[in-house]
Phi, psi and omega in degrees: 000139179238156183280157179244136181290163190281345183301127183294130181282161174271124183256145171290151171274067181254249177268350187226158171087097177230125180277169180295325179251119183282122178300145183299324182299327182286337180291348183275352189243072167035250187296335177299321178294317183293320178298319178296318181293322179297310180297323180295317180292320182289334179302323185273002170269003183294122175284167178308132185287123178210094180257355179208148179215160178221141173213168183236142180227142180297138179262008184296133177066017181261126178233160170213157184253142172240130183306133178071002174243333180086197183296140178246121181269156177248147358288165182279123176263177185297318182296319179294318179300320180292324177295320178296318180296324180297332179267355187262174176227158180301143182279131174270178172217158183260138173230104187056245182262008184252153172246120189237162172235119178209108182296348176280344178255312179222125178231104179193176177242151181216150173237131183297148183298331181290348177266000182245134179236123179260145180282174181298323181296330176295310183295323177296318179297314182296317181292331177291338179267351185294324180298318179296320178295317180299318180291317182295326181266009172059042174272156180302141180298329183279353182283148181256111185260131179231168177236146176229125181296134181249297186210165167248122185247140177232124175248122174261182186304131178087353182271156190197180172213116181296164181308133183205174178231131181289143173275150179277104191274354179206165179296134176085359180288123180243348183195184181233139174244125177247123176252104180276120183281145181296131177197157179278104179205168176227153184081199181074024179296149180251130178242128182240133180234147175203123177051045177085351177264153189217135175228137184243123179259097178279152180289127178261162184295329183290348179291350177289336185239334185253159171283135176254119181256119176244127179232137178205161182292152183292337181269008176277138172277136182212161180218156173246115182285160185302140173281128184261343180201140175077206183230130175257121183240133184214147170259133178249140181232153171269132172269119190234132170271134185309128182299139177086355180292136180236018181301136183211133180256125181296144180257183178249121180251145180272161176297327180296318179294316180296319178294323180293320179293319178298316179296325181299322181273357180246332183269141180288154176290165181296147180292142178270337179203178185296136179064023178277120180237123180232153178289164177301162183296148177277322186237160162242122181242112179251117182282129181278167183278322185269162179259140181226155174258173179298322179285331185266359181280123180189154183296326182274358183250016180290144188248144170052226182296339179302325184297312182294321183288319178296320178300318180295316180293324178294321178294319177296319179299320178294322180292326183263007180059057180242149168286141177230133177215160172264145183214157169266143184228134172259123184250132176236126180234145174241121183247138165285151181222155179254137177268161176260014183249038181293142177202118184090186181258133179209120180053042175082004181243144175277125183260131180240130178245126180286168178233147181275189184295342181261007179084002180277147178291134181239147178271161179287141173279169180302322185282000177262002179282143179239126177294135185246313186208136177283121183259320182221139175219126181232139179233123179247126176272123189245345181196139181216154174228145179274189185291344177266359181090002180275149179298146178259120179276154177076012181267340186289096182198167175282134177271135179292150178295341177279003182242357191244135172214171180197166175262322177256119182293149180296333181296340178273358181258147178286119179286151176273351177202143178211138179229137178256130176252112182292165180293128185242023178103300178236007174201172178102199190055046182230160177236124173267131181230136181240138182228150167258119179228175175239165186207157165261130181242131180232148172203148185294137178297327182296335180249020187300313185295311183297321182293314182285327177290331177296326177280330182211101176297326179302315177297319182298315179294321178298321180296318179292318178299326176296320177295322180294319178296328179273008178065030176259075187295319182299316179295320180296319179293320180296314180292328177296321176296323178289333184279334185307311183292348185263351189298326182291348182274353189301127176250357181281187175297104188286339173294323176290322178296323180298319178300315179293322180296321179292325176295318178295317181300321178291319186289327185284345173054043177222110192300310184295316180294323177298319179296319180295324179294326190263338190290343180273003174266199182199165182294338181292349180264354182285139177226180176304320181296340180283341184300319180298319180289326176296322176298319178295320176298318179298317181293327184278320188237352176096171183293321182301320179298315181294321179294316179298319178296319178297320179296319179296315179297319183293330179287344174099004180295120179086355184279328185073218183274076176228165183265355174077023179251144174282121184297324182234071183296317181299314179299320181295312183288334175296320178291320181295326184257007184289141175066217183274062180288142180287167178299322180297318179294321178294323177294321178297318179298317179296324180295321176299319180296316181295319180292324177296319180291323178299324178282331184272329188302316182303324182285345180257348187267000183240142177292139182250151177294148182305324182291345183245009182294333180295331180293329182291336178296340178294340179277352183303315178299325179290321178297314181297315179299320180295317180294321174298317180296326176298321179293320181296319184265003181055043182263082182292331182296311180293320180300316180295320181293322178298314181294320179296320180294318181295331183264357185288148179291332181293320179290330175055050174287129180284159176305322178300316180295320180294322180293318178298319180293318178296322176296321176296322177295323181292332182265356186280170177293139182056045183298331182299326181293339183251018181299319181298317180293320180297316179294324179296320178293319179293321177297320178294321178297321177299316179300316180295319181292318179296320178298320180292322180286338180286341180290144182294150179286156182292135178274161177297135180084001179270115181254013185288144176227085182285089182241135176270113182278149181285336181260141182242025178288173183299317179299315183289330175294318176296321177296319179297321178295319177297319181295325183280347181289122180281340185254010182233123181247351184217143181221128173260123192224099177291122183214151174289167187301314183296322181288324176295319180298323180294319180290324175303314181296320180296316181295317182292317184291333179265002179053044183282141178281061184228124174280139180225114179230160182245125173271113187271067176225144180073187179215120359282171176295162184254127174271125181252116179255129181227120177290143184298137179287348183258033181299314182295316179298321180295314181291326178295319177295323179294318180293323177297319178295322179297318181296317178296319180293321179298316180298320180291319181293318180298327178290318179293325182283356177087020180268000000 
């Protein structure tokens, strides 16, 4: 982490940063004006800022017990402090999910709270001070604040704790209470910071005799400065709001705030480009000042100014009939930054580079960078609760920059992570910063379904199915119409969504609307589980509807980057034809098989280059699945065509490819049904191998390579003539760069045993082609492999 200089940065009017006076230019841009007005109105609802407080209580007659030491009297003297240290252990600190020990960060001693026992008078004293703490820290009057003992800490001379933030160790923890016990010591001052504000609690003289109570929010950064004399002893407590409390005090909202929120949901966001027209924002996301965890987020646990602002927004939400919830938000910002090592002129600026004590030019350190301009801001809502404290589903999504505003800019908050990207010529010199924040989220009840379904189509389909189960057909049809434009946005498992979509399409009993719901999916999403829903669609709307839907899916509308194949064709047609299936369903199953073959056949009907034959093996599972589906649907026509294509000379399937495919058929489900096809493929492979072995072996001095090239251009024709020459093993060929590259590609793609190098002399350079000297050895090895393969195939074929 690096420090940021104090010069205030220039912020974009994106999701963050609103000044007290809204610039006139910003008033011209619809939702930008409303966001500024909302933040502006909420700024003046800010109660007096009080994130930390201190008070003193008499320590007279107060004792506490430490296990194996017995009662400890106050004030703490030197001998007692040493006894406590003898029973203590070094204090650790937390870094993200780790617990570490580093005396350069934290140097102190601690005794666990379970080894300390406080008397009844202690608890009575603490509870008598809780009301004052609740008022000073601006917690709701109806909230129930409690304390839980955490640790006993001892700081001796020179010990300290660098600035840090306490973790929320239990549900409902909103702050920390430190009770400094009276003892003769110096130093050990506590400094508390929050959102750029800072308060320093120096040790006062009365602390020698009285208890000093310090209370502050858990998201405040604080430090304990070094003790310079004596021993500083303190008890630390967790400040906890009773779990499950939902107490909430209504706030007072102004007409200006209510009008700004209403305009936000009615006015369109600013255009991103010319003629850009977008609908009004779906949400209003107002980022709060304090930080909360998932366990600590609650209406009764709001801190400081957040309480008044949330109350006002909640009151406005009720007046405008909006849903209101609390949420956690992850904020990511990218800032441009200025270096302090400018020197010379660059992009219209004079650059100055400093020099060190030896006169050498020095670069800027990380802590000399100054944030200059906000370039990117993203806000992700990750968890939400409604007004009753229950989780809100469908909220987990990215919030648009046209929906987010705040009073305290994120740049004033300590990020939990920051990365610097140096200048790289045409990008860089930026700082990425990540923050954990909380927010109030509002959206109109009238648009509730469309807004939440946009975030989760799965939720949207479940909501419609719920209406269908409750026999509310009109509501189901209305919501289905709202869902149609959103289907292309689905990011969930779309095969699962398709099953739900087909159930909805059957239930709404409206043919055109059902077609609109389903046409944005594709055949690649069909599974065995889809077969039952397809049967229901057939029963509800007939065979013509299903055929038309299949044609739309096959054409690719709504599929995006998919290949248009059913992954489990056999499973699908088995469900369609299972039991007493109607003639229409059997016809539909056969149609699926025919369409699958129409899509697969072109890739099998063309000869492939040797270098790409391995890619054709990827179609083997589809071929096997298709042949099984042919058996299920008794589609002899497609089965015969598949076998004819595999054996055709045009497809040029090698014996190796045929053997691999036959092996896949033997291992597949219901392999016995495909025994005839497997034997036919092996017989064809035997025929091809025998034909290859019947050709005469290469004679000594024969350099011919009778290869049929896929390209018929002039260069490749000349190359073919060189390859067929039995008396020529080397060719010097002056060619330009592009022509050499074409021949390189042809030789590599056909796996030809020809070396090709370029002699870079003269103009143009000379391409030197040399046939491999190991042609005879290569062919002998190939023939030996053919004989072994032939023997193996004949054995498999039953000969």
